[in-house]
Each structure stands twice: as structure tokens, then as C-alpha cells.
C-alpha positions in Angstrom: -22.2 -7.0 18.4 -20.0 -6.6 15.3 -19.8 -3.8 12.8 -18.8 -4.2 9.2 -16.2 -1.9 7.6 -18.9 0.4 6.1 -20.5 1.0 9.5 -17.2 1.8 11.2 -16.3 4.3 8.6 -19.7 5.9 8.8 -19.7 6.2 12.6 -16.1 6.6 13.8 -17.2 8.5 16.9 -18.9 5.4 18.4 -16.2 2.9 17.2 -13.1 3.0 19.4 -10.7 0.7 21.2 -9.0 1.0 24.5 -5.3 0.4 25.2 -5.1 -2.0 28.1 -2.6 -2.1 31.0 -1.1 1.3 30.2 -0.9 3.0 33.6 -0.6 6.8 33.9 2.9 7.7 34.9 4.6 11.1 34.7 8.0 9.6 35.2 7.6 7.2 32.2 6.0 10.0 30.2 9.1 12.2 30.9 11.4 9.3 29.9 9.6 8.7 26.6 9.5 12.4 25.9 13.2 12.6 26.3 13.7 9.6 24.1 11.4 11.0 21.5 13.2 14.4 21.6 16.6 12.6 21.0 15.0 10.6 18.2 13.6 13.7 16.4 16.7 15.8 16.8 19.1 13.1 15.8 17.2 11.8 12.8 16.1 15.2 11.5 19.7 16.4 11.8 21.1 13.5 9.9 18.7 14.1 7.0 20.2 17.5 6.4 23.4 16.6 4.5 24.2 19.8 2.6 25.7 21.7 5.5 29.1 20.0 5.2 30.4 19.4 1.7 32.5 16.5 3.0 29.3 14.6 3.8 28.0 14.5 0.2 28.6 10.8 -0.3 26.5 7.8 -1.5 26.5 6.4 2.0 25.3 9.7 3.4 22.5 9.6 0.9 21.3 6.2 2.1 21.7 7.0 5.8 19.8 10.3 5.4 16.8 8.2 4.1 17.2 5.8 7.0 17.0 8.7 9.4 14.0 10.1 7.6 12.3 6.7 7.9 13.1 6.4 11.5 11.8 9.8 12.2 8.5 9.1 10.4 8.1 5.7 12.1 8.7 7.3 15.5 6.3 10.1 14.8 3.5 7.6 13.9 3.8 5.7 17.1 5.3 7.8 19.9 2.7 10.7 20.2 -0.1 8.2 21.0 2.1 6.4 23.5 2.9 9.6 25.3 -0.8 10.6 25.3 -1.7 7.2 26.9 0.8 7.7 29.7 -0.7 11.1 30.6 -4.4 11.2 30.0 -7.1 9.0 31.5 -8.9 8.4 28.2 -6.8 5.8 26.4 -9.1 5.2 23.5 -8.2 5.2 19.8 -10.7 5.4 16.9 -10.9 2.6 14.4 -9.7 4.9 11.6 -6.9 6.2 13.8 -5.8 2.6 14.6 -5.8 1.6 10.9 -4.0 4.7 9.9 -1.3 4.1 12.5 -0.8 0.5 11.3 -0.7 1.6 7.7 2.0 4.2 8.1 4.0 2.1 10.6 3.9 -0.8 8.1 5.1 1.5 5.2 8.1 2.9 7.1 9.0 -0.4 8.7 9.3 -2.1 5.3 11.1 0.9 3.8 13.7 0.7 6.5 14.1 -3.0 6.0 15.1 -2.7 2.4 17.0 0.6 2.8 19.3 -1.3 5.2 19.7 -3.9 2.5 20.7 -1.2 0.0 23.3 0.1 2.5 24.7 -3.4 2.7 24.9 -3.6 -1.1 26.7 -0.3 -1.2 29.3 -1.6 1.3 29.7 -4.7 -0.9 30.3 -2.7 -4.0 32.7 -0.3 -2.3 34.8 -3.1 -0.8 34.7 -5.8 -3.4 34.5 -3.7 -6.6 36.1 -0.4 -5.8 37.0 0.5 -9.4 33.5 0.3 -10.9 31.9 1.7 -7.8 31.1 5.2 -9.2 29.2 3.9 -12.3 27.5 1.1 -10.4 26.4 3.3 -7.5 25.5 6.3 -9.6 23.0 8.8 -8.1 20.3 7.5 -10.4 20.8 3.9 -9.4 20.8 4.9 -5.7 17.6 6.9 -6.1 16.0 3.8 -7.7 17.0 1.6 -4.8 15.5 4.0 -2.3 12.4 4.5 -4.4 12.0 0.7 -4.6 12.1 0.5 -0.8 9.4 3.1 -0.4 7.3 1.7 -3.3 7.3 -1.8 -1.8 6.5 -0.4 1.6 3.4 1.3 0.0 2.3 -1.8 -1.8 2.6 -4.0 1.3 1.0 -1.4 3.6 -2.0 -0.8 1.2 -2.5 -4.6 0.6 -2.6 -5.5 4.3 -4.7 -2.5 5.2 -7.2 -3.5 2.6 -7.5 -7.0 4.0 -7.8 -5.7 7.6 -10.7 -3.4 6.5 -12.4 -6.4 5.0 -12.8 -8.0 8.4 -15.6 -7.3 10.9 -14.9 -5.8 14.3 -16.7 -5.5 17.6 -18.0 -2.1 18.5 -15.8 -1.8 21.5 -12.7 -3.9 22.4 -9.6 -3.8 24.4 -6.2 -3.7 22.6 -3.6 -5.5 24.8 -0.7 -3.3 23.5 0.3 0.3 23.0 0.6 0.2 19.2 -2.0 -0.9 16.6 0.0 -3.8 15.2 -1.5 -6.3 12.8 -1.7 -9.0 15.5 -3.6 -6.8 18.0 -6.0 -5.6 15.3 -6.8 -9.1 14.2 -7.2 -10.2 17.8 -10.3 -7.9 18.2 -11.9 -9.0 15.0 -15.1 -11.0 15.2 -14.7 -12.6 11.8 -12.3 -15.3 10.4 -8.9 -13.6 9.9 -7.3 -16.7 8.4 -6.6 -15.1 4.9 -5.3 -11.9 6.4 -3.0 -13.7 8.8 -1.7 -16.0 6.0 -1.1 -13.1 3.7 0.7 -11.1 6.4 2.9 -14.0 7.3 3.8 -14.7 3.7 4.7 -11.0 3.1 6.6 -10.7 6.4 8.7 -13.9 5.6 9.4 -12.6 2.1 10.5 -9.2 3.4 12.7 -10.6 6.2 14.2 -13.5 4.1 15.0 -11.4 1.0 16.5 -8.5 2.9 18.6 -10.9 5.1 19.8 -12.8 2.0 21.0 -9.5 0.4 22.7 -8.5 3.7 24.3 -11.8 4.5 25.6 -12.4 0.9 27.0 -8.9 0.8 28.9 -9.3 4.1 30.1 -12.8 3.2 31.8 -11.4 0.1 33.0 -8.4 2.1 34.6 -10.8 4.7 36.2 -12.9 2.0 37.7 -9.8 0.3 38.9 -8.3 3.6 40.6 -11.4 4.7 42.5 -11.5 1.5 44.0 -8.0 2.1 47.7 -8.1 2.8 47.6 -5.2 5.2 46.3 -5.7 8.8 45.6 -2.0 9.1 43.6 -2.1 5.8 41.5 -5.0 7.2 40.9 -3.2 10.5 39.9 0.0 8.7 37.4 -1.8 6.5 35.9 -3.8 9.3 35.6 -0.6 11.4 33.8 1.2 8.6 31.3 -1.6 8.4 30.8 -1.9 12.2 28.2 0.7 12.6 26.0 -0.7 9.8 26.4 -4.2 11.2 25.4 -3.0 14.7 22.2 -1.3 13.3 21.3 -4.4 11.3 21.8 -6.7 14.2 19.6 -4.7 16.5 16.9 -4.1 13.8 16.6 -7.7 12.4 17.4 -9.3 15.8 14.3 -7.6 17.3 12.1 -8.7 14.3 13.4 -12.3 14.5 12.8 -12.3 18.2 9.1 -11.3 17.6 8.8 -14.1 15.0 10.2 -16.6 17.5 7.7 -15.9 20.2 5.7 -19.2 20.4 2.3 -17.8 21.3 1.9 -14.1 21.3 -1.5 -14.4 22.9 0.0 -15.7 26.1 3.2 -13.6 25.9 1.8 -10.1 25.7 4.3 -8.7 28.2 7.2 -9.9 26.0 5.5 -8.6 22.9 5.0 -5.2 24.6 8.5 -4.8 25.7 9.9 -5.9 22.3 7.5 -3.5 20.6 8.7 -0.6 22.8 12.3 -1.4 21.8 11.4 -1.7 18.1 9.3 1.4 17.9 11.0 3.8 20.4 14.6 2.6 21.1 15.8 1.6 17.6 14.9 5.0 15.9 16.7 6.7 18.7 19.8 4.4 18.6 20.4 4.5 14.9 21.6 8.1 14.6 23.8 7.6 17.6 25.3 4.3 16.2 26.2 5.9 12.9 27.3 9.3 13.9 29.3 8.8 17.0 31.8 6.5 15.2 32.7 9.2 12.7 35.0 12.1 13.6 33.7 14.4 10.9 30.2 13.9 12.1 31.1 14.7 15.7 32.9 17.8 14.6 29.9 18.8 12.5 27.7 18.2 15.6 29.9 20.5 17.7 29.9 23.3 15.1 26.2 23.2 14.3 24.7 22.9 17.8 24.7 26.6 18.1 24.6 27.8 14.5 23.2 25.5 11.8 21.2 22.3 11.3 22.9 19.0 11.8 24.5 16.9 9.1 25.7 13.4 8.9 28.1 10.9 7.4 29.1 7.4 8.2 
């Protein structure tokens, strides 16, 4: 039998889904707990940028927001994953599943465009160093970050609305560990064509627009760097961009890999493994990628482990 959205909201205690093929394992639970701890400590530490005055830069401003988004994204997904690895009852309520999708969508989109903003900042710093200060003024940077969050909210609310417009079976099995759009639609007992088309259009727009900004920025950076007369100057510039390029490659590479899966319904294992990497590993790797390449950050880590909160710069 199927329940309309009004029924599911009125009776959330009888409307739940079960996560399939998640076996209880203390070893895996311990592993993900360690990864989650590293993610929380690393990203929360990076968001605190006032400890070291040398870290008060525009890049630090953007990266602190990237860390905040990674922390929030991990917080939305990881606790339920850990619970499913420990307890026998692996159910999730309809409202809980929709809420997880809504917030994961918001922070995922915000990270996508914040990464694009960091690429633009690198472009201005390398290609137009003289007008860098007025172009990347704090007000303009705040607008870029606010735009990323705002578009994340718009996309999240829009897709959530269309998901709530569908009808769902009273009890179903979710063949994943996260309430992604595809798994929610898969347990719907009404036609999801409009929802799927809308999600595909928005996803393609997000990925294409952010990649265009990033690729164009780094094409101009590459042209500018190759025109530098000093080999040491070229090496230093490429080295400064390396951490950002690494984070972009991992983030967008994972997304593009998910897009390229020919038939997700017959490739659930691949989707699950990729989802683990996207939701657990990337938020953990980002602070390591950015911080360990910078001497000032490593010194700040060492000083503040026993005294003050962590700060960050890249």
C-alpha cells in the first residue's frame, strides 16, 4: 500500500525504511568512528582562524567555510552510518530520511561553489595581483560564500518539495546507507519522472557551471605561470595551487564517476563504495590536504594541540 505525503507526516512512527545489507561490525564501527573523529577535529580546527594573526587571509576565509561545510556534511551522514553498524534496528523514519537528504544536498552544493570561489581567488591572485585587494575585498568574498549557501538552500528546498510530492510505500528497503535522491525515488510508488528530470537538470547545471569556473581559472593561471621568466616563481605558484587542485580532483572526480555509472540499479555496490568515499573520506581528507602542505599551519597545529584551538591557512 502507498501513503501520500500527508499521511506520512501525520504518522511518522509507522512509516520507516530499512537500510539493506549493512552488517553489524565492531571493527568497521571503530574504523568509521576514527575517521569521523579526524574529520570533526580537522575541520572544526580549520574554521577557527583567529588564533594566529598570520592566517588572516582571503584564502583562509574561503577554506574555513569549506571546512565548516565538510564538518556539517559529515555530521548529517556519519552518525546514522555508525548507528547502523552497531545496532540491530537499522530503520530510519520518513521525516529523518528527507531531513538527511535536505541538509546533505544543501552542504554538498555549498561546497561545490565554494571550491569554485577558491579557484577564482587563485586566478585573481596569480593573473591580476595588483587589483587583487579591491577585487577580493572582504565584502565581495562574503557575497561569494553567501551565494554558495543561498543556492544550496534553493536547490535543497526545491528538490525536497518535489520528493514530498511523491507517494511512498509504507515500508521499504533502502539499498544504501545514505538517503540519497536516487534511493528515495527508488522506493516511491508514484511516477518520479518530473522529480528525476528536475534533479538531473540542476545537478548538470551545478557541475557544469562550477567546473567551467574552475577550468577557466586554471587555464588562465597556467598561461600566466608559463610566461614567468623565473623557474622558481613558476614552481612556487604551482605548489601553492597544488592542494586546491588535489581537493578539486577528488571531489569532482567522485561526482563525475557517480554520473558515469550506466545503471545505478544494477551497480549498487559501486554506488555504495563511492558514496562512502564521498560522504566520509572527502570531508576527512580535505583538511589534511590543505594543512599539511603549509609550514605555518603545521607549526600552529603543534603549538595548539595542548593549548588552544586549531587554526588554518593554505
